[in-house]
C-alpha positions, 0 to 999 in steps of 0.5 A, spaced: 263 307 334 270 310 335 275 305 338 281 310 340 280 317 343 284 319 336 278 317 332 273 321 336 270 328 333 270 334 337 268 337 342 267 330 345 265 329 353 270 323 355 270 320 361 276 315 364 273 309 367 279 308 372 279 315 374 271 314 375 271 308 379 277 310 383 273 317 385 267 313 387 270 307 391 274 313 395 268 317 397 264 310 399 270 308 403 270 315 406 263 314 408 264 307 411 270 309 415 266 315 418 260 311 419 255 315 415 251 314 409 253 316 402 247 319 398 250 322 392 247 327 388 246 325 381 244 331 378 252 332 376 252 325 372 245 324 370 247 317 367 244 311 370 250 307 369 254 311 374 248 311 379 249 304 378 256 304 380 255 308 386 250 304 389 254 298 388 260 301 392 255 302 398 251 308 396 244 308 400 240 311 395 241 317 390 239 325 390 236 329 385 234 336 384 228 334 379 222 329 379 224 328 371 231 326 374 228 321 379 224 318 373 230 317 369 233 313 375 227 309 377 226 307 370 234 304 371 232 301 377 234 305 383 229 304 389 231 310 393 231 317 391 231 324 395 228 329 391 232 335 394 228 341 391 221 344 394 216 341 390 210 346 389 204 345 385 198 340 383 202 337 377 208 336 381 204 333 387 201 328 382 208 326 379 210 325 386 204 320 388 206 316 382 213 315 384 212 314 391 208 307 388 214 305 384 220 307 389 222 310 396 221 317 395 223 323 400 223 330 399 225 337 403 221 343 405 223 350 408 216 353 408 209 352 412 205 353 405 209 348 402 208 343 407 201 344 408 200 343 400 204 337 400 200 334 406 193 335 403 196 331 396 199 326 400 194 324 405 189 324 399 192 318 396 194 315 403 201 316 402 206 318 408 211 322 405 218 322 409 220 330 409 226 333 411 227 340 413 232 344 409 236 348 413 240 355 410 247 354 414 249 360 410 248 359 402 242 364 402 238 360 397 233 355 400 232 353 407 229 355 413 234 358 419 237 353 423 235 353 431 228 355 433 225 356 426 228 349 423 225 346 430 218 349 429 217 347 422 219 340 424 214 340 429 209 342 424 211 337 419 210 331 425 203 334 426 201 334 418 197 328 415 201 324 410 208 327 412 213 324 416 219 328 419 225 325 416 231 329 419 235 335 417 238 337 410 243 343 408 247 344 402 253 348 405 255 351 398 257 357 401 263 354 403 267 353 397 267 361 396 269 362 403 277 363 401 283 359 402 283 352 404 283 353 411 277 358 411 273 353 406 274 348 412 272 352 417 266 354 414 264 347 412 265 345 419 261 351 422 255 348 417 255 341 420 255 344 427 249 348 426 246 342 423 248 338 429 246 344 434 239 344 431 238 337 431 239 337 439 234 343 440 229 338 436 230 332 440 230 336 447 222 337 444 221 330 444 222 329 437 227 324 433 231 327 428 233 320 424 238 324 419 242 330 419 244 330 411 250 335 408 252 336 401 258 339 398 264 336 394 269 341 396 267 340 404 265 332 403 270 330 407 270 335 412 263 337 414 261 330 414 266 329 420 262 333 425 259 329 430 252 328 429 252 328 421 249 322 419 249 323 411 253 326 406 251 328 398 257 330 394 256 330 387 262 332 383 266 327 386 265 322 381 269 327 376 272 333 380 273 339 376 278 345 376 274 348 382 276 342 386 283 342 383 283 350 385 280 348 392 286 343 393 281 337 394 285 333 388 290 334 383 288 334 376 290 327 374 284 325 379 279 329 374 275 323 370 271 328 365 274 332 360 272 335 354 276 333 348 277 339 343 281 341 337 285 347 335 281 350 330 285 355 328 291 360 330 289 367 328 295 370 331 302 368 334 299 368 341 292 366 340 289 359 338 281 358 337 279 351 340 273 348 337 270 348 344 266 354 347 260 355 351 256 350 348 261 345 350 265 348 357 259 353 359 260 360 361 261 358 369 267 361 372 271 357 377 267 356 384 273 359 388 274 366 392 277 370 390 275 369 383 280 366 378 280 367 370 280 362 365 275 357 363 279 350 364 285 347 365 288 345 358 292 338 360 299 338 358 299 346 357 300 349 363 301 356 360 295 356 355 289 360 358 282 359 355 281 367 356 274 368 353 268 363 350 263 364 345 258 359 343 263 355 338 269 358 340 274 358 345 279 363 345 286 361 348 292 365 349 299 361 348 306 364 348 308 366 341 313 361 340 309 355 342 309 350 337 301 348 337 299 346 330 292 347 327 289 340 328 292 339 335 287 335 340 287 337 347 283 335 353 280 341 358 278 340 365 272 344 365 271 349 371 264 346 373 263 339 370 255 339 372 253 344 367 258 341 362 255 334 362 248 337 361 250 339 354 252 333 351 247 327 349 252 322 351 259 321 354 265 317 351 268 312 356 275 311 355 281 307 358 287 309 357 287 311 349 282 306 348 274 308 347 271 302 351 263 304 351 258 310 350 253 312 355 247 316 354 246 322 359 239 320 360 237 325 365 240 331 360 235 337 360 230 334 365 229 340 368 221 339 371 
C-alpha cells in the first residue's frame, strides 16, 4: 500500500481522517445538544468503518435505502437499522424476515397496499415490525400527504397484525433546491412544522407518535430544531461536498472526501484534461437552485472549471497563462459525494499527506 498521497495512482478516492472524525463528532454534538436522536444515512459512505465511528459518537442506529445495504452493516455488527424505502414483493419480505432475526429492523410505508402485504408476511412469521409512515413534505417522491392522509395510514397500520406504528418520517430533499440560504432554511422549517402538525393530529385520535424523523444534510441543523422533531437522518455530513459548500453549510476545508486526479494532457492553452470523468466524479450537477455550472471544486485552483465530463475525461477550462503541467495532481471536491463513493471499490484514508489505511466500500453496488 502507498504510504503517501503522492504515491497513489489516479483517479483515487481519498478521505481525510481528521476531517471525517470532526464532521461526525460535530453532528453528534448538535443532536445531543438539541435532545434528538441521530440516525445517519449510511447510503452515503457505504463503509462499515464509518458506520462504526458514527455509532461510537452516539448515533442510535443507521439508515439505509436497500436491504442489501442493511445486510452489509448487520454483518459488520450494527444492531439497529431503518430501511427507509418501500419494501415490495415476497423476495424482499423473506429477506426482511431473516434480517429481523439478526437485528432490530424498522421500515417505512406510504400506501395501504404496501402495509397490507407487509402485514401478511410479518404476521405469518410471528414478527411485529416497527413501521413508519413516510410523509411527502414537498419533494414529490415517496410519501403520503401530511395531515389526514398520514393519520389515516397510521391508524390502518395499528390495526394490521404483524405491524406496529413507530412514527412519521420525511426526507425534505426539496429544501436544497429552494434557492438562497434563507429560502432553504424556510423550506426546511416548513417541512418540520408539517411533520409536527401531523403528529398532533394523530395524537388527537388517541394514537402515540413515538418518532418524528427528518433527514437532509443541507437542513440538518434547521429542520431538526422544530419543536416535536425527535430524530434526524443526515448522510452527506460525514464528507460534505460542493453542493453543501454552495449552500454555505460548510467551507471547502470541511470536505473530507476528494477525488485525487492527474492532469493527463493539455491539448490547448486554455484546456486541460483530468483523468477523472464520469466514472470518478459522476455526471451529477450540484444540488442547488438556480443551477450552477461545473463538476466540482478543484482545490487550490479557483479559476479552473471542470466544464464537461466523458467516462474517463474531465475537460477543464484554465487561464491560458496558467502554469499547469502535464502530470500535475489535484484534489477535486465532487458536486455530489454519494454516487461518487459508489464508484470506488475502496477509499484511501489519509492524515495530512500520509496514507494510513484503505477501507473497502463494502456496500458498493448494493441496489436490491
